[in-house]
N, C-alpha and C positions, 0 to 999 in steps of 0.2 A: 855345573851352573847355567844347562836350559832349564832344569828345578828350578830355579831360582830366581830368573829371568822369568818362570810365568808366574811363580808366587808375586813378584814387584810388579809385573803389569795388573792382576789382577787390581793393585790393594789398588792400583792409581784410574783405573777402569770408571768409575763412579762418578767420586770427584769432578772428573776430564769431564765425563758425560754431560752433567751439572751446568757446570762451564760454557761451555760450547751451547748449551740450549740457556742460557743465560746471557751470552753472547746476542748468539740468533734471535730470542722474543724482545733484548732490549733495541735493537737495530730494524724491529715493522715498526715502520710511519705510516701514514696517508699515502705515502707513493710507493710503498709497497706491497707486496703479497704479490706476484705474477705466482701462478698456478697454484696457487690456494684454491678453496674453494668455496660458495656463496657463506654458507653460516660457521666457514672458520674468519675471513674478514669482510666483517659486511660493507663496513664503507666503503670499501674501495668495489664494490659492487651493488653500488646503488640502482633502481631499477622501478616503474611504478607506468602503474599503466593512466593513459589522461585523457581518454573515453570521450565525445562527443555523444552529451543527449540523443539516444534514439531518434527523442517524438521531434525535434525541431533538426535535428541535423550540424547544430551548434553548440559552440561549449555549453560546459553549465552553468549557470546561472548559480548564486548560492538560493535565495531562495527553492531551488529544482532541487537540489541534492538537498536540502534541511525536508524536503519531502520526503525523500528518498525511506523506504527500511531495512535496503539491504549495502555492503560495501562499495561502491561502484569500484572502485582503484583494486579489487578482486570478482565479481561481476558487475556482469552486465545479463537483461533484461530487452526479449526485438519480439514486434511482434509480425505476420505477416511475411509480407513482405517488405518492411521495414532494413536496410542495410547491415553490416555487423562489421561496422566499424573498431577497428582496434587501432590503440597510439599504444609502444611501450616507450618509452622514457627511460635511456640508461646516463650509464654517467660516462662512457667513455664509448670509443670504435669499438667494431667491431671487425671481427673477419668471418668471420659465419652469422650466420643465426636457422636452426630449422625450429616450423612450427609445426608439431606432432599431437595428431588426433589420441586424447590421452586416452580409448576408448581401444582403438585396435593397434594404435604408437604405428597408423600411417604417414606417412610423411608431407602436410599438407602444403609447403611451399617455405622454400629457403632462399633466404635476405645473405649479401656477398658485402653490405657498407649500409649506414645509416645516414640520416637525413641531418644535417649538422642544427641544433635545433640552443641561439645561446650559447649557454654552458654545457649544456650537453647536446646525447643524437634521439635522433628519434627513428622508430620505424611502423610503418600504417600499413598498415591492411584491409582490407575491403570482400566480402564476402556477403551469404548473404544464407538464412537457417537452412533453409535447403543445399545449400555445397554442402554447409557441415552434418545433411541427412538427420536436424534434430526437428522432430516434431512435435507440434506444440505440448506444455505441458512438460515438456520433456527436458533435460540438458547436457554437457556437453563440458569436458576441462580440455583443453588445449594448455599442454607442453610448447615449455620456452626454451629449449641448446642452444646457451648462444653461448662464443668463444670469442673475445676481443682478439685484440687487434697485438695486445701486449701478449700471450698464448697463455692465461687467465682467463674461465670460465666457469658460468652459470645458471641458473635452471630461476627459469618463471611460470608460473602459473596460474591460468583464465577459467575462471567458468564462462559459457554461457549459455544463456538459460530463452527457452522461447514461452510466451505470456502465452496464458488459457484463454482465446475473448467471449469476451458475454455471450455463454449458451445464448438459444430460440427461450425466446418470450415460453413456449410450446411448455418448455422443460424444466423449466422453474418460479412460473411466477402462478401463486396456487388462490390468487382472490385482484380481483381488481371493479373498481366501484366508480360510473365514470357521473355517476350524479345527474342524468338524463330523463329518466323516469318522473313528472313533478306529481304524481298520485304516487310513487313509489317509490322515492327520496332512495334507500335503503338497497334494490332492487342487484345485483349481481352480475355483473358484464362475464367473471367467472368467479369460484366459490359460491361462497350461502349468501346469502339479502343479509344487511346490518339491519341488525334490530333497535328500533329509536326508542330512549327509552332520557328519565330524566329522575334527580335526587332523591325526587321526589313520589314515585315508584307509577309516574304518567307517564304517559312516552311522549314525551319529550314534544317538543317547539323547532325546533331549524324548519327551515322554508325554502324551498324555491330559487331560482336568482337568475340571473342569465350569467353567463361564463363566459370562452373566454374570446370565443368567433357568437359569429348569425348560425341560434341552432345549438349552439351548446349550453346546453345547460350544467350548473352548479347550486352547490347547496350553502345557506348561507348559515352556519351553526350560531346556538341561541345556547346561550350563560345558562351554568345549572341542567345544557342538555349535554348530551351523549346520546354514540352508536353503541351497540354491545357486539362486536367482531365474529363468529366464531371461527378460528383458524382452522382445525384440521392439523395443528404440527407439530411435531414429535420431540419427547427432550434428547439432546444428546450430548455424548458427552458420559454419560453416566448418570449424566446431575437433573433435578429434578422439574428441571423447568426446560421454557424451550428457547436455547441459548446458540443460537442458529437463523437470522432471519432478516432483513430487511424490510424497511417499510418509507415508500416513498408516496409525497401529499405535494399536490399543483397546491396552489393556495394562492390570496391576495389579501391583505389587511387592507381593511376602509380605514378611509382619516376619521374618523370616529372611531376606530381600534387603535388605530397607529401612536406605542407609547406610552401600549399595556402591555399585560404581562398573557400570551395564549397559551392553551396548556393541547400538546399534539397529541398526542396517546397515554395513557397509563396503564400502566403493571397491576397493578392492587385493587384489586373486583370490588374491597369495599371502602373505595374510593378514600384509602386513606392516607396525608398528608400527598408530598408530592406529584405531580407527576413525573414521567420520566423526559420531555423534552419540551422546551416553551422556545417558540416568538419574544422574543425581547422584549420590550420597550423600546432600546435606540436600532432595534432591527433587526439582528443576532439571533445567536442560541443561548441555549440558557440548561445543561443536564443537567440532571439532580446528583452529585456527589461527582460528576468532574466541572461545572462551571458553566463562566459565560463564557462567549468568544467574542469578538469586535463585534460593532454596532455598525448597518450600514453598509448590508448584501443587502436588504430586502428596505426595499419605498413600498411609501406607503400608494396601496390601489394599480400595485402594477403586479403580474403573474409571473411567483416563480418555482422552483420542483428543486423542495427540502427531503432528506438522503439519510434518512437512518438506518446502520450495518451494526449490526453484533454479530459478534462471533466467538464465541468460547472466552466470554470473558473480556472481547475489549469491545468498544467502544463506537467511531468513527461515526458524523456528521458531515453533510455538504450543504449551501446552498447555488443551484447553478449550476455544478460539474466542482464547484474549491469545498476543497478542507477546506471549513474552518473550526470544529472542533474533536475533536481527538480524547480518551479514554482508557484504565483501565476497574473493571470489578470484577468481581468472583462470576463462576457458573453460576450459582441459582444465587442471583443478586440481585434481589429485588427492585431493584431500583428501576431494571433495561431487559433481562430476562423475565419470559412472558410466563403466566399463567398457562395448565396445561392446554383451558380450553376457550382461553376470552384472552382480547384485550380489549380498553377500552379510550376508543377514541373521545376524543375534543371536551377534554370533562375534568374540574379541579377539584380536591377538597376545599376550598373556597369562592373566589370571583376570580384566582387570576387564567375565566380563558372565557374573554372578550371577543365577539365573534369574532370570525371570519370565515372570506371566502372558496370553497373548497369542490374546483371540477372534476378531481381523479385522486382515489385511491388506490394503490399495484403492496403489492404483499408477494415475495419470495420468500424463497422453502431456506436458503440459505444465505449467507451470509457476502459485501462484494468485495472483489478484491477493489483496487482505490483506482486500480487506472479501467478497470468497467465502472465507474463512476464518472473518473474526466478524460474517459477516450469514449468509451461505448454508448452509454447509455446517453440516449437525446435528449435533447433539452425541451421545454413545460410545455403544454398540450401536445405533446409527439409520443407517440403509441410506438412500443417498445419490441424491435423486428423478432 
């Protein structure tokens, strides 16, 4: 009889298990899930990070979010003494949350309750890069072990990164021309003297003019004339051209030139086709293969700092610290990657090189991070520290 009972039990076991499993699954809805792990029941374990902008200490604006190149819900970047403020938003109240150092497992902080925030619950922590032992250019993952008040559990991760500041000019500035010597307008402060030329093989017709202040010199460019800049930079990433560099121009557009195109530099030594980047008629910038920015950033007879930074095929352009143009091209793209020896300044293949005043040109041997331009680089007319 025992043997018969066992056989019956085996025949019933599988369908019985399937029926019970179906009952359990059919009764799971948005109000259940106690004890389930996040990946098993995501809707009941909703959490996200809603941190302030480290630069302002205020909530991000949509424009600021659009500028980011990383997911601020998973990572935030801080610099120097900026407070590290993290806000973890949860769907329900907690029993405890342990914040752990993802590197060594050390418990950094423990919460026993969360602040009510509308229909959510929020945990806020304030620390610093120094307290987290995150050095410049490094990052660290923080792990949040969550035990909810209803007994369910969850885990969240967040990366805190330390942004490298702009390196000292002595380490990255390879060329500087200030146009203070009227008898030798191409004289270099750093690097090799610029060579004045024109399209007919002559020595060019640029002229000396006043700069931003008394005693400050500048050059007034001339249509059809240009400066040949020998840069001494090396190709990178196996390319056949220089594809990591930054050019800075401190310029003013005279009223007589405003409303016309004026090229800042040409990457083709035979001056074939359009140049790399132009001041546009509307007071913006136009990049070959990139397109046009909006107008109005450049005003007639006013001084502006224009930054063109190229890195591994990516192109970004700024006016007075505001990014206004961005695009991508190949490593050896002739529009923006430099020839291995030279680059030509202020020349166009036609007549779109109307005269502008230039008080300084700087060449850096690397691509600038966005924050270097928007935060670290001084405004027009001021030296790079």
